[in-house]
Residue, then its C-alpha position, 0 to 999 in steps of 0.5 A: x242103109x249099108x255101111x261098107x268097111x273101109x278095110x281098116x280097124x277102129x282105134x277109138x270106140x264110143x256110141x252103143x246102138x243097133x241092139x238086136x235079139x234073136x231066139x235061140x233053139x237047141x235041139x239034141x240028137x236022140x241017138x248021139x246026144x249032139x246039140x245043134x243050135x238054130x237062131x230066129x230072125x233078129x229083131x231090133x231092141x231100140x233105145x240103147x243107153x248103156x251095156x256093160x259085160x264083165x268077163x267071168x275068165x279066170x286063171x289058176x297057176x300050179x307050183x313046183x320047184x318054187x315057181x309056176x309049173x303049169x297055168x290053166x284058164x277057163x272062159x265061162x263067158x261074161x256077166x253084165x247089164x243092159x240099160x235101155x229107154x224101155x223093154x218092148x212087149x215081145x221081148x217081155x214075151x220072148x225072153x222072160x216068158x211073160x203072158x199076154x192076155x186077150x186084151x193085150x196086157x202083159x203079165x208076170x207070173x211065178x212061173x216065168x222062165x227066161x229063154x236064151x237069145x243071141x245079142x247083137x249090137x254095134x259100137x261106133x269108132x273112128x272108122x266104121x261101127x264095130x258089130x258084135x254078136x253073142x250067141x247064147x245069152x240070158x236076160x233077168x227081169x229089168x228093174x224099174x224106177x219111177x218118180x213124180x214129174x218135177x220142172x226138170x224131168x229126166x226120162x226113166x230107163x230100164x236096166x236088166x242083168x244079162x249073162x253070156x254063156x258058150x254055145x252048147x253045140x261044138x264048131x270044129x276048126x283044124x280038128x279042135x272043138x270050140x264052144x263059141x261065145x261071141x264074136x265081131x266084125x269091123x272094117x277089115x271083113x268082107x263087105x257082104x258079111x259086114x252089110x248083112x250082119x243084122x240080117x241073121x245071126x252071124x256064126x263063124x264061116x270056117 
């Protein structure tokens, strides 16, 4: 059921849910070399437990006259992890390049190659959930941890490393080029844009 924004921002954040994944296709123009990015229809990845995204942004100072003369900065994205109650078969195939045999069994091979995807999810707030999108990500093979059943059995989870990168193509605003990494919508955005957020990968409306 759609949630209509309340025209306010959240002030506290808690509760990860509604993780969605969409395939990424990058097409290069053979004449200009320009790259165009398109996205598949988002698919739900249920069972979200925990996500951590650590920034890779850095700054560097140049010194002159006994002080900071100029500061440069870059933002190559994030590195992090996604923990869930399991990994859907379609994600193993579409994101990690695994193969399915004629009986439906999933196999890992030395030739598997991860494929880029868009990552979407929401985080609860004290108003309405804040919905996030990162436009180009890569996933590592998930780790596994199993043990025998005891009198206090705890369900096991799967954790995979996630890398978030800038889009390869360019978004232009006010004559300036931007390689978009991601963004979010909250209770202050257009209600239709908010309600339709998980129907298609949200890109900047400029």
